[in-house]
Backbone as XML, in Angstrom:
<?xml version="1.0"?>
<chain id="A" units="angstrom">
  <residue number="1" name="UNK">
    <atom name="N" x="0.828" y="-1.100" z="-0.114"/>
    <atom name="CA" x="-0.020" y="0.069" z="-0.061"/>
    <atom name="C" x="0.852" y="1.379" z="0.004"/>
  </residue>
  <residue number="2" name="UNK">
    <atom name="N" x="1.739" y="1.302" z="0.876"/>
    <atom name="CA" x="2.744" y="2.081" z="0.714"/>
    <atom name="C" x="3.058" y="3.169" z="-0.496"/>
  </residue>
  <residue number="3" name="UNK">
    <atom name="N" x="3.764" y="1.917" z="-1.145"/>
    <atom name="CA" x="4.389" y="1.914" z="-2.640"/>
    <atom name="C" x="3.503" y="2.811" z="-3.779"/>
  </residue>
  <residue number="4" name="UNK">
    <atom name="N" x="2.330" y="2.156" z="-3.680"/>
    <atom name="CA" x="1.403" y="2.922" z="-4.306"/>
    <atom name="C" x="0.873" y="4.191" z="-4.028"/>
  </residue>
  <residue number="5" name="UNK">
    <atom name="N" x="0.986" y="4.553" z="-2.878"/>
    <atom name="CA" x="0.738" y="6.115" z="-2.753"/>
    <atom name="C" x="1.961" y="6.892" z="-3.043"/>
  </residue>
  <residue number="6" name="UNK">
    <atom name="N" x="3.027" y="6.194" z="-2.965"/>
    <atom name="CA" x="4.098" y="7.148" z="-3.632"/>
    <atom name="C" x="4.119" y="7.507" z="-5.078"/>
  </residue>
  <residue number="7" name="UNK">
    <atom name="N" x="3.601" y="6.370" z="-5.629"/>
    <atom name="CA" x="3.443" y="6.061" z="-6.923"/>
    <atom name="C" x="2.521" y="7.250" z="-7.382"/>
  </residue>
  <residue number="8" name="UNK">
    <atom name="N" x="1.307" y="7.360" z="-6.802"/>
    <atom name="CA" x="0.165" y="8.047" z="-7.084"/>
    <atom name="C" x="0.777" y="9.823" z="-6.531"/>
  </residue>
  <residue number="9" name="UNK">
    <atom name="N" x="1.383" y="9.989" z="-5.562"/>
    <atom name="CA" x="1.782" y="11.639" z="-5.205"/>
    <atom name="C" x="2.969" y="11.810" z="-6.221"/>
  </residue>
  <residue number="10" name="UNK">
    <atom name="N" x="3.536" y="11.041" z="-7.038"/>
    <atom name="CA" x="4.975" y="10.955" z="-7.837"/>
    <atom name="C" x="4.001" y="11.484" z="-9.198"/>
  </residue>
  <residue number="11" name="UNK">
    <atom name="N" x="2.840" y="11.015" z="-9.426"/>
    <atom name="CA" x="2.577" y="11.059" z="-10.464"/>
    <atom name="C" x="1.417" y="12.646" z="-10.613"/>
  </residue>
  <residue number="12" name="UNK">
    <atom name="N" x="0.850" y="12.754" z="-9.399"/>
    <atom name="CA" x="0.233" y="14.088" z="-9.633"/>
    <atom name="C" x="1.125" y="15.443" z="-9.366"/>
  </residue>
  <residue number="13" name="UNK">
    <atom name="N" x="2.471" y="15.116" z="-8.624"/>
    <atom name="CA" x="3.581" y="16.281" z="-8.749"/>
    <atom name="C" x="4.211" y="16.040" z="-10.277"/>
  </residue>
  <residue number="14" name="UNK">
    <atom name="N" x="4.049" y="15.238" z="-10.894"/>
    <atom name="CA" x="4.505" y="14.797" z="-12.327"/>
    <atom name="C" x="3.355" y="16.069" z="-13.325"/>
  </residue>
  <residue number="15" name="UNK">
    <atom name="N" x="2.176" y="15.909" z="-13.515"/>
    <atom name="CA" x="0.920" y="16.384" z="-13.789"/>
    <atom name="C" x="1.420" y="18.040" z="-13.368"/>
  </residue>
  <residue number="16" name="UNK">
    <atom name="N" x="1.340" y="18.039" z="-12.000"/>
    <atom name="CA" x="1.481" y="19.369" z="-11.659"/>
    <atom name="C" x="2.546" y="20.336" z="-12.260"/>
  </residue>
  <residue number="17" name="UNK">
    <atom name="N" x="3.292" y="19.325" z="-12.445"/>
    <atom name="CA" x="4.990" y="20.413" z="-12.991"/>
    <atom name="C" x="4.479" y="20.656" z="-14.541"/>
  </residue>
  <residue number="18" name="UNK">
    <atom name="N" x="3.845" y="19.717" z="-15.335"/>
    <atom name="CA" x="3.638" y="20.029" z="-16.487"/>
    <atom name="C" x="2.644" y="20.874" z="-16.730"/>
  </residue>
  <residue number="19" name="UNK">
    <atom name="N" x="1.603" y="21.031" z="-15.758"/>
    <atom name="CA" x="0.529" y="22.350" z="-15.943"/>
    <atom name="C" x="1.189" y="23.663" z="-15.468"/>
  </residue>
  <residue number="20" name="UNK">
    <atom name="N" x="2.401" y="23.517" z="-14.655"/>
    <atom name="CA" x="2.915" y="24.887" z="-14.241"/>
    <atom name="C" x="3.767" y="25.656" z="-15.317"/>
  </residue>
  <residue number="21" name="UNK">
    <atom name="N" x="4.497" y="24.399" z="-16.054"/>
    <atom name="CA" x="5.402" y="24.838" z="-17.116"/>
    <atom name="C" x="4.218" y="24.878" z="-18.819"/>
  </residue>
  <residue number="22" name="UNK">
    <atom name="N" x="3.584" y="24.475" z="-18.635"/>
    <atom name="CA" x="2.454" y="24.646" z="-20.087"/>
    <atom name="C" x="1.238" y="25.098" z="-19.752"/>
  </residue>
  <residue number="23" name="UNK">
    <atom name="N" x="1.156" y="26.493" z="-19.124"/>
    <atom name="CA" x="-0.123" y="26.845" z="-19.186"/>
    <atom name="C" x="-0.827" y="27.145" z="-19.993"/>
  </residue>
  <residue number="24" name="UNK">
    <atom name="N" x="-0.127" y="27.540" z="-21.274"/>
    <atom name="CA" x="-0.647" y="27.927" z="-22.516"/>
    <atom name="C" x="-1.559" y="26.761" z="-23.197"/>
  </residue>
  <residue number="25" name="UNK">
    <atom name="N" x="-0.705" y="25.464" z="-23.305"/>
    <atom name="CA" x="-1.302" y="24.147" z="-23.454"/>
    <atom name="C" x="-2.465" y="23.784" z="-22.794"/>
  </residue>
  <residue number="26" name="UNK">
    <atom name="N" x="-2.236" y="24.186" z="-21.853"/>
    <atom name="CA" x="-3.521" y="23.539" z="-20.781"/>
    <atom name="C" x="-5.079" y="24.564" z="-20.923"/>
  </residue>
  <residue number="27" name="UNK">
    <atom name="N" x="-4.616" y="25.900" z="-21.115"/>
    <atom name="CA" x="-5.680" y="26.723" z="-21.371"/>
    <atom name="C" x="-6.311" y="26.338" z="-22.487"/>
  </residue>
  <residue number="28" name="UNK">
    <atom name="N" x="-5.580" y="25.897" z="-23.506"/>
    <atom name="CA" x="-5.903" y="25.787" z="-24.942"/>
    <atom name="C" x="-6.864" y="24.460" z="-25.242"/>
  </residue>
  <residue number="29" name="UNK">
    <atom name="N" x="-6.147" y="23.423" z="-24.308"/>
    <atom name="CA" x="-7.072" y="22.161" z="-24.292"/>
    <atom name="C" x="-8.428" y="22.447" z="-23.434"/>
  </residue>
  <residue number="30" name="UNK">
    <atom name="N" x="-8.440" y="23.454" z="-22.508"/>
    <atom name="CA" x="-9.478" y="23.514" z="-21.866"/>
    <atom name="C" x="-10.515" y="23.953" z="-22.450"/>
  </residue>
  <residue number="31" name="UNK">
    <atom name="N" x="-10.202" y="25.193" z="-22.963"/>
    <atom name="CA" x="-11.020" y="25.831" z="-24.213"/>
    <atom name="C" x="-11.495" y="24.641" z="-25.262"/>
  </residue>
  <residue number="32" name="UNK">
    <atom name="N" x="-10.694" y="24.248" z="-25.682"/>
    <atom name="CA" x="-11.316" y="23.076" z="-27.168"/>
    <atom name="C" x="-12.107" y="22.320" z="-26.465"/>
  </residue>
  <residue number="33" name="UNK">
    <atom name="N" x="-11.630" y="21.568" z="-25.403"/>
    <atom name="CA" x="-13.031" y="20.755" z="-24.512"/>
    <atom name="C" x="-14.072" y="21.455" z="-24.213"/>
  </residue>
  <residue number="34" name="UNK">
    <atom name="N" x="-14.378" y="22.908" z="-23.771"/>
    <atom name="CA" x="-15.393" y="23.152" z="-23.625"/>
    <atom name="C" x="-16.225" y="23.493" z="-24.796"/>
  </residue>
  <residue number="35" name="UNK">
    <atom name="N" x="-15.437" y="23.831" z="-25.889"/>
    <atom name="CA" x="-16.245" y="24.201" z="-26.699"/>
    <atom name="C" x="-16.766" y="22.822" z="-27.546"/>
  </residue>
  <residue number="36" name="UNK">
    <atom name="N" x="-16.170" y="21.672" z="-27.854"/>
    <atom name="CA" x="-16.786" y="20.539" z="-27.952"/>
    <atom name="C" x="-17.985" y="19.975" z="-27.324"/>
  </residue>
  <residue number="37" name="UNK">
    <atom name="N" x="-17.817" y="20.350" z="-26.016"/>
    <atom name="CA" x="-18.894" y="19.979" z="-25.043"/>
    <atom name="C" x="-20.344" y="20.757" z="-25.771"/>
  </residue>
  <residue number="38" name="UNK">
    <atom name="N" x="-19.498" y="21.830" z="-25.520"/>
    <atom name="CA" x="-20.855" y="23.093" z="-26.039"/>
    <atom name="C" x="-21.370" y="22.377" z="-27.229"/>
  </residue>
  <residue number="39" name="UNK">
    <atom name="N" x="-20.947" y="22.302" z="-28.314"/>
    <atom name="CA" x="-21.493" y="22.101" z="-29.641"/>
    <atom name="C" x="-21.909" y="20.776" z="-29.920"/>
  </residue>
  <residue number="40" name="UNK">
    <atom name="N" x="-21.629" y="19.826" z="-28.830"/>
    <atom name="CA" x="-22.369" y="18.432" z="-28.506"/>
    <atom name="C" x="-23.484" y="18.314" z="-27.807"/>
  </residue>
  <residue number="41" name="UNK">
    <atom name="N" x="-23.553" y="19.201" z="-26.709"/>
    <atom name="CA" x="-24.709" y="18.862" z="-25.989"/>
    <atom name="C" x="-25.888" y="20.087" z="-25.772"/>
  </residue>
  <residue number="42" name="UNK">
    <atom name="N" x="-25.214" y="21.595" z="-25.997"/>
    <atom name="CA" x="-26.097" y="22.830" z="-26.218"/>
    <atom name="C" x="-27.134" y="22.290" z="-26.866"/>
  </residue>
  <residue number="43" name="UNK">
    <atom name="N" x="-28.352" y="23.590" z="-26.375"/>
    <atom name="CA" x="-29.659" y="23.710" z="-27.331"/>
    <atom name="C" x="-29.727" y="23.347" z="-28.623"/>
  </residue>
  <residue number="44" name="UNK">
    <atom name="N" x="-28.725" y="24.190" z="-29.217"/>
    <atom name="CA" x="-28.190" y="23.479" z="-30.895"/>
    <atom name="C" x="-27.348" y="22.868" z="-30.934"/>
  </residue>
  <residue number="45" name="UNK">
    <atom name="N" x="-26.958" y="21.881" z="-30.427"/>
    <atom name="CA" x="-26.073" y="20.820" z="-30.401"/>
    <atom name="C" x="-26.369" y="19.992" z="-31.170"/>
  </residue>
  <residue number="46" name="UNK">
    <atom name="N" x="-25.221" y="18.974" z="-31.569"/>
    <atom name="CA" x="-25.474" y="17.596" z="-32.503"/>
    <atom name="C" x="-26.175" y="16.707" z="-31.848"/>
  </residue>
  <residue number="47" name="UNK">
    <atom name="N" x="-26.573" y="16.708" z="-30.319"/>
    <atom name="CA" x="-27.326" y="15.635" z="-30.119"/>
    <atom name="C" x="-28.922" y="16.010" z="-30.555"/>
  </residue>
  <residue number="48" name="UNK">
    <atom name="N" x="-28.928" y="17.396" z="-30.437"/>
    <atom name="CA" x="-30.247" y="17.798" z="-30.234"/>
    <atom name="C" x="-30.900" y="18.063" z="-31.825"/>
  </residue>
  <residue number="49" name="UNK">
    <atom name="N" x="-29.870" y="18.507" z="-32.712"/>
    <atom name="CA" x="-30.211" y="18.600" z="-34.034"/>
    <atom name="C" x="-30.203" y="17.112" z="-34.760"/>
  </residue>
  <residue number="50" name="UNK">
    <atom name="N" x="-29.732" y="16.041" z="-34.166"/>
    <atom name="CA" x="-30.104" y="14.692" z="-34.341"/>
    <atom name="C" x="-31.548" y="14.290" z="-33.968"/>
  </residue>
  <residue number="51" name="UNK">
    <atom name="N" x="-31.702" y="14.741" z="-32.851"/>
    <atom name="CA" x="-32.894" y="14.612" z="-32.408"/>
    <atom name="C" x="-33.932" y="15.087" z="-33.458"/>
  </residue>
  <residue number="52" name="UNK">
    <atom name="N" x="-33.749" y="16.411" z="-33.399"/>
    <atom name="CA" x="-35.077" y="17.030" z="-34.812"/>
    <atom name="C" x="-35.105" y="16.456" z="-35.775"/>
  </residue>
  <residue number="53" name="UNK">
    <atom name="N" x="-34.017" y="15.828" z="-36.565"/>
    <atom name="CA" x="-33.961" y="15.323" z="-37.721"/>
    <atom name="C" x="-34.569" y="14.007" z="-37.875"/>
  </residue>
  <residue number="54" name="UNK">
    <atom name="N" x="-34.438" y="13.227" z="-36.668"/>
    <atom name="CA" x="-35.050" y="12.072" z="-36.543"/>
    <atom name="C" x="-36.812" y="12.183" z="-36.403"/>
  </residue>
  <residue number="55" name="UNK">
    <atom name="N" x="-37.444" y="13.486" z="-35.671"/>
    <atom name="CA" x="-38.751" y="13.525" z="-35.423"/>
    <atom name="C" x="-39.136" y="14.110" z="-37.283"/>
  </residue>
  <residue number="56" name="UNK">
    <atom name="N" x="-38.369" y="14.843" z="-37.939"/>
    <atom name="CA" x="-38.722" y="15.424" z="-39.020"/>
    <atom name="C" x="-39.117" y="13.951" z="-39.766"/>
  </residue>
  <residue number="57" name="UNK">
    <atom name="N" x="-38.249" y="13.659" z="-39.809"/>
    <atom name="CA" x="-38.497" y="12.274" z="-40.720"/>
    <atom name="C" x="-39.667" y="11.236" z="-40.414"/>
  </residue>
  <residue number="58" name="UNK">
    <atom name="N" x="-39.966" y="11.218" z="-39.025"/>
    <atom name="CA" x="-41.581" y="10.319" z="-38.470"/>
    <atom name="C" x="-42.496" y="11.344" z="-38.743"/>
  </residue>
  <residue number="59" name="UNK">
    <atom name="N" x="-42.096" y="12.554" z="-38.575"/>
    <atom name="CA" x="-43.569" y="13.640" z="-39.142"/>
    <atom name="C" x="-43.576" y="13.632" z="-40.762"/>
  </residue>
  <residue number="60" name="UNK">
    <atom name="N" x="-42.725" y="13.751" z="-41.513"/>
    <atom name="CA" x="-42.933" y="13.882" z="-42.998"/>
    <atom name="C" x="-43.699" y="12.288" z="-43.342"/>
  </residue>
  <residue number="61" name="UNK">
    <atom name="N" x="-43.076" y="11.338" z="-42.705"/>
    <atom name="CA" x="-43.667" y="9.762" z="-42.795"/>
    <atom name="C" x="-45.190" y="9.894" z="-42.846"/>
  </residue>
  <residue number="62" name="UNK">
    <atom name="N" x="-45.602" y="10.493" z="-41.234"/>
    <atom name="CA" x="-46.948" y="10.639" z="-41.073"/>
    <atom name="C" x="-47.474" y="11.455" z="-41.671"/>
  </residue>
  <residue number="63" name="UNK">
    <atom name="N" x="-46.992" y="12.463" z="-42.609"/>
    <atom name="CA" x="-48.133" y="13.459" z="-43.430"/>
    <atom name="C" x="-48.024" y="12.595" z="-44.604"/>
  </residue>
  <residue number="64" name="UNK">
    <atom name="N" x="-47.144" y="11.908" z="-45.054"/>
    <atom name="CA" x="-47.787" y="11.202" z="-46.462"/>
    <atom name="C" x="-48.413" y="10.176" z="-46.162"/>
  </residue>
  <residue number="65" name="UNK">
    <atom name="N" x="-48.574" y="9.543" z="-45.204"/>
    <atom name="CA" x="-49.700" y="8.507" z="-44.912"/>
    <atom name="C" x="-51.117" y="9.250" z="-44.601"/>
  </residue>
  <residue number="66" name="UNK">
    <atom name="N" x="-51.141" y="10.519" z="-44.050"/>
    <atom name="CA" x="-52.175" y="11.089" z="-44.026"/>
    <atom name="C" x="-52.695" y="11.482" z="-45.471"/>
  </residue>
  <residue number="67" name="UNK">
    <atom name="N" x="-51.725" y="12.133" z="-46.450"/>
    <atom name="CA" x="-52.391" y="12.395" z="-48.038"/>
    <atom name="C" x="-52.811" y="10.964" z="-48.607"/>
  </residue>
  <residue number="68" name="UNK">
    <atom name="N" x="-52.213" y="9.831" z="-48.586"/>
    <atom name="CA" x="-52.677" y="8.822" z="-48.948"/>
    <atom name="C" x="-54.428" y="8.585" z="-48.550"/>
  </residue>
  <residue number="69" name="UNK">
    <atom name="N" x="-54.494" y="8.741" z="-47.475"/>
    <atom name="CA" x="-55.817" y="8.190" z="-46.447"/>
    <atom name="C" x="-57.001" y="9.406" z="-47.192"/>
  </residue>
  <residue number="70" name="UNK">
    <atom name="N" x="-56.690" y="10.777" z="-47.055"/>
    <atom name="CA" x="-56.844" y="11.861" z="-47.692"/>
    <atom name="C" x="-57.251" y="11.440" z="-49.409"/>
  </residue>
  <residue number="71" name="UNK">
    <atom name="N" x="-56.695" y="10.838" z="-50.407"/>
    <atom name="CA" x="-56.591" y="10.467" z="-51.572"/>
    <atom name="C" x="-58.001" y="9.627" z="-51.641"/>
  </residue>
  <residue number="72" name="UNK">
    <atom name="N" x="-57.600" y="8.376" z="-50.848"/>
    <atom name="CA" x="-58.613" y="7.197" z="-50.555"/>
    <atom name="C" x="-59.699" y="8.044" z="-50.316"/>
  </residue>
  <residue number="73" name="UNK">
    <atom name="N" x="-59.929" y="8.858" z="-49.669"/>
    <atom name="CA" x="-61.469" y="9.259" z="-49.125"/>
    <atom name="C" x="-61.972" y="10.120" z="-50.483"/>
  </residue>
  <residue number="74" name="UNK">
    <atom name="N" x="-60.853" y="10.752" z="-50.901"/>
    <atom name="CA" x="-61.692" y="11.521" z="-51.842"/>
    <atom name="C" x="-62.130" y="10.680" z="-52.812"/>
  </residue>
  <residue number="75" name="UNK">
    <atom name="N" x="-61.543" y="9.430" z="-53.435"/>
    <atom name="CA" x="-61.989" y="8.438" z="-54.255"/>
    <atom name="C" x="-63.403" y="7.996" z="-53.747"/>
  </residue>
  <residue number="76" name="UNK">
    <atom name="N" x="-63.128" y="7.924" z="-52.533"/>
    <atom name="CA" x="-64.686" y="7.271" z="-51.806"/>
    <atom name="C" x="-65.892" y="8.209" z="-52.323"/>
  </residue>
  <residue number="77" name="UNK">
    <atom name="N" x="-65.419" y="9.342" z="-51.672"/>
    <atom name="CA" x="-66.504" y="10.407" z="-51.909"/>
    <atom name="C" x="-66.852" y="10.545" z="-53.356"/>
  </residue>
  <residue number="78" name="UNK">
    <atom name="N" x="-66.029" y="10.725" z="-54.385"/>
    <atom name="CA" x="-66.276" y="10.770" z="-55.835"/>
    <atom name="C" x="-67.039" y="9.546" z="-56.346"/>
  </residue>
  <residue number="79" name="UNK">
    <atom name="N" x="-66.990" y="8.289" z="-56.000"/>
    <atom name="CA" x="-67.491" y="7.279" z="-56.095"/>
    <atom name="C" x="-69.097" y="7.038" z="-55.563"/>
  </residue>
  <residue number="80" name="UNK">
    <atom name="N" x="-69.200" y="7.938" z="-54.202"/>
    <atom name="CA" x="-70.331" y="8.038" z="-53.639"/>
    <atom name="C" x="-71.336" y="8.857" z="-54.607"/>
  </residue>
  <residue number="81" name="UNK">
    <atom name="N" x="-70.987" y="9.998" z="-55.217"/>
    <atom name="CA" x="-71.350" y="11.025" z="-55.592"/>
    <atom name="C" x="-71.561" y="10.613" z="-56.893"/>
  </residue>
  <residue number="82" name="UNK">
    <atom name="N" x="-71.132" y="9.691" z="-57.328"/>
    <atom name="CA" x="-71.344" y="9.249" z="-59.119"/>
    <atom name="C" x="-71.716" y="7.868" z="-59.354"/>
  </residue>
  <residue number="83" name="UNK">
    <atom name="N" x="-71.835" y="7.440" z="-58.209"/>
    <atom name="CA" x="-72.136" y="5.884" z="-58.612"/>
    <atom name="C" x="-73.367" y="5.379" z="-57.666"/>
  </residue>
  <residue number="84" name="UNK">
    <atom name="N" x="-74.306" y="4.934" z="-58.110"/>
    <atom name="CA" x="-75.284" y="4.530" z="-57.748"/>
    <atom name="C" x="-74.965" y="2.900" z="-56.896"/>
  </residue>
  <residue number="85" name="UNK">
    <atom name="N" x="-74.269" y="2.277" z="-57.544"/>
    <atom name="CA" x="-74.131" y="0.888" z="-56.964"/>
    <atom name="C" x="-72.929" y="1.298" z="-55.949"/>
  </residue>
  <residue number="86" name="UNK">
    <atom name="N" x="-72.070" y="2.101" z="-56.078"/>
    <atom name="CA" x="-71.471" y="2.202" z="-54.586"/>
    <atom name="C" x="-72.659" y="2.439" z="-53.501"/>
  </residue>
  <residue number="87" name="UNK">
    <atom name="N" x="-73.567" y="3.320" z="-53.722"/>
    <atom name="CA" x="-74.516" y="3.664" z="-52.662"/>
    <atom name="C" x="-75.370" y="2.182" z="-51.977"/>
  </residue>
  <residue number="88" name="UNK">
    <atom name="N" x="-75.583" y="1.615" z="-53.138"/>
    <atom name="CA" x="-76.772" y="0.367" z="-53.027"/>
    <atom name="C" x="-75.640" y="-0.706" z="-51.938"/>
  </residue>
  <residue number="89" name="UNK">
    <atom name="N" x="-74.443" y="-0.858" z="-52.286"/>
    <atom name="CA" x="-73.653" y="-1.962" z="-51.420"/>
    <atom name="C" x="-73.387" y="-1.468" z="-50.450"/>
  </residue>
  <residue number="90" name="UNK">
    <atom name="N" x="-72.937" y="-0.170" z="-50.044"/>
    <atom name="CA" x="-72.949" y="0.207" z="-48.374"/>
    <atom name="C" x="-74.482" y="-0.022" z="-47.983"/>
  </residue>
  <residue number="91" name="UNK">
    <atom name="N" x="-75.682" y="0.256" z="-48.481"/>
    <atom name="CA" x="-76.841" y="0.396" z="-47.784"/>
    <atom name="C" x="-77.190" y="-1.431" z="-47.696"/>
  </residue>
  <residue number="92" name="UNK">
    <atom name="N" x="-76.653" y="-1.925" z="-48.271"/>
    <atom name="CA" x="-76.857" y="-3.573" z="-48.401"/>
    <atom name="C" x="-76.470" y="-4.271" z="-46.983"/>
  </residue>
  <residue number="93" name="UNK">
    <atom name="N" x="-74.873" y="-3.868" z="-47.329"/>
    <atom name="CA" x="-73.882" y="-4.362" z="-46.208"/>
    <atom name="C" x="-73.784" y="-3.708" z="-44.646"/>
  </residue>
  <residue number="94" name="UNK">
    <atom name="N" x="-74.012" y="-2.289" z="-44.727"/>
    <atom name="CA" x="-73.999" y="-1.870" z="-43.540"/>
    <atom name="C" x="-75.649" y="-1.792" z="-42.798"/>
  </residue>
  <residue number="95" name="UNK">
    <atom name="N" x="-76.038" y="-1.425" z="-43.480"/>
    <atom name="CA" x="-77.703" y="-0.996" z="-43.104"/>
    <atom name="C" x="-78.961" y="-2.376" z="-43.407"/>
  </residue>
  <residue number="96" name="UNK">
    <atom name="N" x="-78.683" y="-3.999" z="-44.106"/>
    <atom name="CA" x="-79.307" y="-4.202" z="-44.261"/>
    <atom name="C" x="-80.169" y="-4.186" z="-45.034"/>
  </residue>
  <residue number="97" name="UNK">
    <atom name="N" x="-80.187" y="-3.333" z="-46.112"/>
    <atom name="CA" x="-81.506" y="-2.658" z="-46.831"/>
    <atom name="C" x="-82.091" y="-3.857" z="-47.585"/>
  </residue>
  <residue number="98" name="UNK">
    <atom name="N" x="-82.676" y="-3.657" z="-48.481"/>
    <atom name="CA" x="-82.799" y="-5.125" z="-49.227"/>
    <atom name="C" x="-83.831" y="-3.804" z="-50.906"/>
  </residue>
  <residue number="99" name="UNK">
    <atom name="N" x="-84.021" y="-4.519" z="-51.846"/>
    <atom name="CA" x="-84.763" y="-4.172" z="-52.842"/>
    <atom name="C" x="-86.457" y="-4.579" z="-52.678"/>
  </residue>
  <residue number="100" name="UNK">
    <atom name="N" x="-87.367" y="-3.488" z="-53.298"/>
    <atom name="CA" x="-88.485" y="-4.452" z="-53.052"/>
    <atom name="C" x="-88.821" y="-5.801" z="-53.758"/>
  </residue>
  <residue number="101" name="UNK">
    <atom name="N" x="-89.646" y="-6.892" z="-52.971"/>
    <atom name="CA" x="-89.351" y="-8.303" z="-53.513"/>
    <atom name="C" x="-88.403" y="-9.254" z="-53.210"/>
  </residue>
  <residue number="102" name="UNK">
    <atom name="N" x="-87.388" y="-8.793" z="-52.604"/>
    <atom name="CA" x="-86.145" y="-9.771" z="-52.201"/>
    <atom name="C" x="-86.322" y="-10.368" z="-51.420"/>
  </residue>
  <residue number="103" name="UNK">
    <atom name="N" x="-86.165" y="-11.399" z="-51.151"/>
    <atom name="CA" x="-86.070" y="-12.474" z="-49.736"/>
    <atom name="C" x="-84.955" y="-12.338" z="-49.313"/>
  </residue>
  <residue number="104" name="UNK">
    <atom name="N" x="-84.411" y="-12.353" z="-47.714"/>
    <atom name="CA" x="-83.429" y="-12.477" z="-47.396"/>
    <atom name="C" x="-83.264" y="-13.949" z="-46.660"/>
  </residue>
  <residue number="105" name="UNK">
    <atom name="N" x="-82.512" y="-14.699" z="-47.001"/>
    <atom name="CA" x="-82.037" y="-15.959" z="-46.096"/>
    <atom name="C" x="-81.232" y="-15.653" z="-45.122"/>
  </residue>
  <residue number="106" name="UNK">
    <atom name="N" x="-81.230" y="-16.105" z="-43.960"/>
    <atom name="CA" x="-80.381" y="-16.188" z="-42.643"/>
    <atom name="C" x="-79.856" y="-17.157" z="-42.360"/>
  </residue>
  <residue number="107" name="UNK">
    <atom name="N" x="-78.223" y="-17.259" z="-42.528"/>
    <atom name="CA" x="-77.786" y="-18.890" z="-42.581"/>
    <atom name="C" x="-76.860" y="-18.675" z="-41.103"/>
  </residue>
  <residue number="108" name="UNK">
    <atom name="N" x="-77.295" y="-19.549" z="-40.392"/>
    <atom name="CA" x="-76.445" y="-19.921" z="-39.177"/>
    <atom name="C" x="-75.610" y="-21.139" z="-39.194"/>
  </residue>
  <residue number="109" name="UNK">
    <atom name="N" x="-74.349" y="-20.717" z="-38.759"/>
    <atom name="CA" x="-73.731" y="-21.967" z="-39.015"/>
    <atom name="C" x="-73.108" y="-22.123" z="-36.998"/>
  </residue>
  <residue number="110" name="UNK">
    <atom name="N" x="-73.164" y="-23.629" z="-37.263"/>
    <atom name="CA" x="-72.721" y="-24.434" z="-35.938"/>
    <atom name="C" x="-71.250" y="-24.546" z="-35.827"/>
  </residue>
  <residue number="111" name="UNK">
    <atom name="N" x="-71.104" y="-23.590" z="-34.656"/>
    <atom name="CA" x="-69.683" y="-23.651" z="-34.191"/>
    <atom name="C" x="-69.235" y="-24.495" z="-33.410"/>
  </residue>
  <residue number="112" name="UNK">
    <atom name="N" x="-70.483" y="-25.617" z="-32.912"/>
    <atom name="CA" x="-69.911" y="-26.478" z="-32.158"/>
    <atom name="C" x="-69.207" y="-27.673" z="-32.541"/>
  </residue>
  <residue number="113" name="UNK">
    <atom name="N" x="-68.932" y="-27.828" z="-34.251"/>
    <atom name="CA" x="-68.620" y="-28.683" z="-35.035"/>
    <atom name="C" x="-67.071" y="-28.829" z="-35.548"/>
  </residue>
</chain>
């Protein structure tokens, strides 16, 4: 244990001696380190920029999906405005409506088989 303490003290003395005679190098190193930290972690830093780019890509994809939905809905509206067949199909499927004189047969399937 005693030897380790001497090595540690010797290393600290070496570092302090280096800093004493190389103050300019130390100051430049601190400034460069601070600039790097600021450019990476600041509000407009690299990490924030990467996060914003990721969010932008997600939003662009979401916008594209919404535009596709909008086009599909426009097509469906156009079909409903211009086609009686589409209206008839929806009336039959969703509301169970029939034409006059039609007979509806209900088929029950036994689920126990």
